[in-house]
C-alpha positions in Angstrom: -136.0 155.1 -25.6 -137.2 155.0 -21.2 -134.6 158.4 -21.3 -136.5 160.3 -24.1 -139.8 159.3 -22.5 -138.7 160.7 -19.2 -137.2 164.1 -20.7 -140.7 164.8 -22.3 -142.6 163.7 -19.3 -140.2 166.1 -17.3 -140.3 168.3 -19.8 -144.2 168.7 -19.9 -143.9 169.2 -16.5 -141.8 172.3 -16.1 -144.1 173.9 -18.5 -147.0 173.3 -16.4 -145.5 175.2 -13.7 -145.8 179.0 -14.1 -142.6 180.9 -14.2 -141.3 181.7 -10.9 -138.8 184.6 -12.0 -139.5 188.4 -12.8 -139.2 189.5 -16.3 -135.5 190.4 -17.0 -134.8 195.1 -17.4 -132.2 196.2 -19.0 -130.8 199.7 -17.3 -127.7 201.7 -19.6 -124.6 201.1 -17.8 -126.0 198.7 -15.1 -126.4 195.2 -17.3 -129.3 192.9 -16.7 -132.1 192.6 -14.5 -134.8 190.7 -13.2 -137.4 193.1 -12.5 -138.2 191.8 -9.0 -134.0 193.0 -8.4 -135.0 196.2 -9.7 -134.1 199.3 -7.4 -134.1 202.0 -9.4 -131.7 204.4 -11.1 -128.1 204.2 -9.2 -126.7 206.5 -7.2 -124.1 209.3 -8.5 -121.3 207.5 -6.0 -120.6 204.4 -5.2 -120.5 204.9 -0.9 -124.5 206.6 -2.3 -125.3 203.0 -3.9 -123.8 201.1 -0.8 -126.0 202.8 1.5 -129.1 202.3 -1.0 -128.4 198.7 -0.7 -128.5 198.9 2.9 -131.4 200.8 3.5 -133.4 198.3 1.2 -131.8 195.2 2.8 -133.0 196.8 6.3 -136.3 197.5 5.2 -136.4 193.9 3.8 -136.1 194.0 0.6 -133.8 191.3 0.1 -134.4 190.8 -4.2 -134.6 195.2 -4.9 -131.2 195.0 -2.2 -129.6 192.6 -4.5 -130.3 194.2 -7.2 -128.6 197.0 -5.9 -125.2 195.4 -4.8 -125.3 194.2 -7.7 -126.2 197.7 -9.6 -123.1 199.1 -7.5 -120.8 196.6 -8.8 -121.8 197.1 -12.6 -121.2 200.8 -12.2 -118.0 201.0 -10.0 -116.0 197.9 -10.5 -112.9 199.2 -9.0 -114.1 200.9 -5.6 -113.7 200.2 -2.0 -117.2 198.6 -1.7 -117.4 196.6 -4.5 -115.8 193.3 -3.2 -118.7 194.0 0.2 -121.3 194.4 -2.5 -120.3 191.1 -4.3 -120.2 189.4 -0.6 -123.7 190.3 -0.2 -124.7 189.8 -3.2 -124.4 185.9 -2.2 -125.2 185.9 1.2 -128.1 187.2 0.4 -128.9 184.6 -2.5 -127.9 182.3 0.1 -130.6 183.6 2.7 -133.2 183.4 -0.4 -132.2 180.2 -0.5 -131.1 179.8 -4.0 -128.2 178.1 -3.2 -126.5 177.4 -6.6 -126.6 181.1 -7.1 -125.4 182.0 -3.7 -122.1 179.7 -4.4 -121.7 180.9 -8.0 -121.7 184.8 -6.5 -119.4 183.7 -3.9 -117.0 182.0 -6.5 -117.3 185.2 -8.2 -116.1 186.4 -4.9 -112.8 184.6 -4.4 -111.3 184.9 -8.6 -112.1 188.5 -8.3 -111.4 189.0 -4.0 -108.9 186.9 -3.9 -106.9 189.6 -1.3 -110.4 190.8 0.2 -111.2 190.7 3.9 -114.6 188.6 3.9 -112.5 185.8 1.9 -112.4 183.4 5.3 -115.7 184.6 5.6 -117.1 183.3 1.8 -114.7 179.9 2.0 -117.3 179.3 5.2 -120.2 179.9 3.7 -118.9 178.0 0.5 -118.4 175.0 2.2 -121.9 174.9 4.0 -124.1 175.0 1.0 -121.6 172.1 -0.6 -122.5 170.7 2.5 -126.0 170.9 1.9 -126.1 168.9 -1.4 -123.7 166.8 0.4 -126.4 166.0 2.9 -129.1 165.9 0.4 -130.6 169.6 -0.3 -131.9 169.8 -3.6 -130.9 171.3 -6.7 -133.3 173.6 -8.7 -134.2 173.7 -12.0 -136.3 176.9 -13.8 -136.9 177.9 -10.2 -137.7 174.5 -8.7 -136.4 172.1 -6.1 -135.8 168.9 -8.2 -133.6 166.0 -7.1 -130.5 165.7 -4.8 -127.1 166.0 -6.2 -123.8 164.3 -5.3 -122.7 165.0 -8.3 -122.7 168.8 -7.2 -121.9 168.5 -3.9 -118.2 166.7 -5.2 -117.4 169.8 -8.0 -117.7 172.2 -5.4 -115.7 170.8 -3.0 -113.3 170.3 -5.7 -113.7 174.1 -6.3 -113.5 174.8 -2.6 -109.9 172.5 -2.5 -108.3 173.9 -5.3 -109.1 178.1 -4.8 -108.9 177.4 -1.4 -106.1 175.1 -0.7 -104.8 176.5 3.4 -108.2 177.0 4.1 -109.4 175.7 7.3 -111.8 173.8 5.0 -109.6 172.5 2.2 -108.5 169.0 4.3 -113.0 168.8 5.2 -113.7 169.4 1.2 -110.9 166.8 -0.1 -112.6 164.0 2.7 -116.1 165.3 1.5 -114.5 164.5 -2.2 -115.0 160.7 -0.9 -117.6 160.7 1.0 -119.6 162.1 -1.8 -118.1 159.0 -4.0 -118.5 157.2 -1.4 -122.6 157.6 -1.9 -122.8 157.4 -5.1 -121.5 153.9 -5.8 -118.2 155.2 -7.0 -115.6 153.2 -4.1 -112.6 153.1 -6.1 -113.0 157.2 -6.2 -113.8 157.2 -2.9 -110.8 155.7 -1.8 -108.5 157.4 -3.7 -109.9 160.5 -2.5 -109.7 159.6 1.6 -106.3 159.2 0.5 -105.1 161.9 -0.8 -107.1 163.4 2.3 -105.0 161.6 4.5 -101.7 162.5 2.0 -102.2 166.2 1.8 -103.6 166.9 5.4 -101.4 164.4 8.1 -101.7 166.7 10.5 -105.5 167.6 10.2 -107.9 165.4 12.3 -109.6 164.9 9.0 -107.0 162.8 8.0 -107.7 160.0 10.5 -111.3 160.1 9.6 -110.5 159.1 6.3 -108.2 157.0 6.9 -110.4 154.9 9.4 -113.1 155.5 6.0 -110.8 153.7 4.0 -110.5 150.5 5.3 -114.6 151.1 5.9 -115.3 151.6 1.9 -113.1 148.4 1.7 -114.7 146.1 4.0 -118.0 147.2 2.4 -117.0 146.1 -0.7 -116.6 142.2 0.9 -120.0 142.6 2.7 -121.4 143.2 -0.8 -120.1 139.2 -1.6 -116.4 140.3 -2.8 -114.2 137.5 -2.5 -111.4 139.1 -3.9 -108.5 138.3 -1.0 -106.1 141.9 -2.0 -110.0 143.8 -0.6 -109.8 141.9 2.5 -105.6 142.6 3.2 -106.0 146.0 1.6 -109.1 146.9 5.0 -107.0 145.1 7.5 -104.2 147.0 6.5 -105.9 149.8 6.1 -107.6 149.7 10.1 -104.2 148.9 11.5 -102.8 151.8 10.0 -105.6 153.7 11.4 -104.9 152.5 15.1 -101.6 152.3 15.1 -101.2 156.5 13.8 -104.6 157.6 15.1 -104.8 155.5 19.1 -107.0 158.6 20.0 -109.7 158.6 17.3 -113.1 157.9 19.2 -113.4 155.7 16.1 -110.7 153.1 17.9 -113.3 150.8 19.1 -115.2 150.1 16.7 -112.5 149.6 14.1 -111.0 146.5 16.8 -113.7 145.0 16.4 -114.2 145.5 12.5 -109.9 144.0 12.8 -111.2 141.0 14.9 -114.6 140.8 11.8 -111.3 140.1 9.0 -109.5 138.6 11.4 -112.2 135.8 12.7 -114.0 135.1 9.4 -110.6 134.6 7.3 -109.6 131.7 10.4 -113.1 130.3 9.3 -112.1 130.2 6.3 -109.0 128.6 7.5 -110.9 126.1 9.5 -113.0 125.0 6.6 -110.3 123.9 4.7 -108.1 121.9 7.6 -112.3 120.2 8.5 -111.9 119.3 4.0 -108.7 117.3 4.5 -109.8 116.2 7.8 -112.7 114.8 6.4 -111.2 113.1 3.2 -108.7 112.0 5.2 -105.6 114.3 3.7 -104.7 114.0 7.0 -101.2 115.9 6.3 -102.3 118.9 4.4 -105.2 119.4 6.9 -102.4 119.9 9.4 -101.0 122.5 7.1 -104.0 124.8 7.9 -104.8 123.9 11.0 -101.3 124.8 12.0 -102.0 128.0 10.1 -105.4 128.7 12.2 -103.1 128.4 15.5 -100.6 130.5 14.5 -102.8 133.5 13.0 -105.7 133.1 15.8 -103.9 132.6 19.0 -106.5 132.2 21.5 -109.3 132.2 19.5 -112.2 129.5 19.9 -111.1 128.9 16.0 -106.9 128.1 17.0 -108.2 125.9 20.3 -110.5 123.7 17.7 -106.9 123.8 15.9 -104.9 122.4 18.8 -107.8 119.4 19.6 -107.7 118.3 16.2 -103.9 118.0 15.8 -103.9 115.9 19.4 -106.7 113.7 17.9 -104.9 112.9 14.5 -101.5 112.3 16.0 -103.7 109.9 18.9 -105.4 108.0 15.8 -103.3 108.0 12.0 -99.5 108.6 14.4 -97.2 111.2 14.3 -94.8 109.7 11.4 -98.7 109.9 9.4 -98.0 113.9 9.6 -94.7 114.3 9.1 -93.3 115.8 5.6 -91.5 112.5 4.0 -90.8 111.5 0.2 -94.1 109.4 -0.6 -94.8 106.9 -3.2 -95.3 108.9 -7.0 -99.4 108.7 -7.8 -100.2 107.6 -11.1 -103.2 107.7 -13.0 -106.5 109.0 -12.1 -106.0 110.0 -8.5 -102.8 111.8 -9.4 -104.8 113.7 -12.3 -107.0 115.0 -9.6 -104.8 115.8 -7.3 -102.4 118.1 -10.1 -105.6 119.7 -10.4 -106.5 121.0 -7.0 -103.0 122.4 -7.4 -103.4 124.5 -10.4 -106.3 125.5 -8.9 -104.5 127.0 -5.4 -101.5 128.4 -8.0 -104.0 130.3 -9.7 -106.3 131.7 -7.0 -102.9 132.8 -5.2 -102.4 134.8 -8.0 -102.9 138.8 -7.4 -104.2 139.5 -10.2 -107.0 136.5 -10.3 -110.2 137.6 -11.5 -111.9 134.8 -12.8 -114.6 132.4 -11.7 -114.8 130.3 -8.2 -112.2 127.1 -8.4 -115.0 124.2 -9.4 -116.8 122.3 -6.5 -114.7 119.0 -5.2 -117.5 116.5 -5.2 -118.0 115.0 -1.6 -118.0 111.7 -0.6 -121.0 111.7 1.5 -124.1 114.1 2.5 -122.9 115.2 5.7 -119.4 116.2 4.8 -118.5 119.6 5.2 -119.3 121.9 2.8 -116.1 122.4 0.4 -113.7 125.3 1.7 -112.1 128.1 -0.8 -109.0 126.7 -1.5 -105.7 128.0 1.2 -104.0 131.1 -0.6 -100.2 130.8 -0.7 -98.5 133.9 0.8 -96.2 134.4 -2.5 -98.0 134.4 -5.6 -96.9 131.2 -8.0 -95.0 131.7 -11.4 -97.1 131.8 -14.2 -95.1 129.2 -15.5 -94.5 127.2 -12.8 -94.7 123.1 -13.1 -97.5 121.3 -10.8 -96.4 119.5 -8.0 -98.3 117.6 -5.1 -100.1 119.4 -2.0 -97.5 120.8 0.3 -96.5 118.5 3.0 -96.4 120.0 7.4 -93.4 119.6 8.8 -93.6 118.2 13.1 -91.1 118.2 14.9 -89.7 114.9 16.1 -90.5 113.7 19.8 
């Protein structure tokens, strides 16, 4: 219902706007022209009509010049001056600020004169118009500027890639297709477009920017609240690929910072799991996670804390209590709870897991740390794997 109301409000607004286009006139053999573009009768030859159009352009009569160039195209479509006239029509529309009509006129040049001498200039102008829309230029409706259109920018860039795949603007256009999707919140489509830029134009400078942007979009999804481990891994991999493949890029410092952020977040989550098991006196499980932090964090503050925690546990409970080995089978409520926890780990570890977060495990006192996310093993659990106790750490005997 709201859409219908909005439509009628806009329609009423546009109906109240005075007409901005002149009346249309028809000349035999020349076709239709707007009245303000009517330049009078067509000359007898293409060269004479071209000179007429050029004179009108030099006099500042832009619209009449457009009409004269269009008359040349209608009357002498096969002349040597036709491609020049088509280019002039497009460039004068662009000069007048009518970007939509200019882009379409340039497109007509591309299809009609693919070997024309102005071809490269046409593609350059088309790229400029598409970039203007990407940067916020407004579309016109009934001659009135309305709203920016990322979709229109996307379509324009796609046309450039299709019609001029070997031009110097093809790679940039492919990158900007991704940018248009990204600005519209279409992140999966943006990643696909950026990846295509990397794959199709690996030797172009824009490939590095596209590779970086893949990681950036994945990281943006994480910052928006996504807890998908796959997104975190993909973001990390994308930035790592960028650092390795484009070491001279000016974005290397930012990429390294992003990698540190991603790694630091993962370390903190693993450390929280270790703290949780430590607090609840499941020391063997705690050591497993502390060791993970040390292995992946190296000289990080989290790794230092993990080392100190393991030393404390060795001192307080002894190394024998931390080593893996056979234990007495658990029964009753305790065994049921342990199986429930293992099932949560197995489910969350699957790469296709998209369900709700694991239920909160009760904490014995108010000072206990917030329940961390459960560990995700490196390999996905089989669909029908039997439930088993949590893994035991293996410590070297001293």
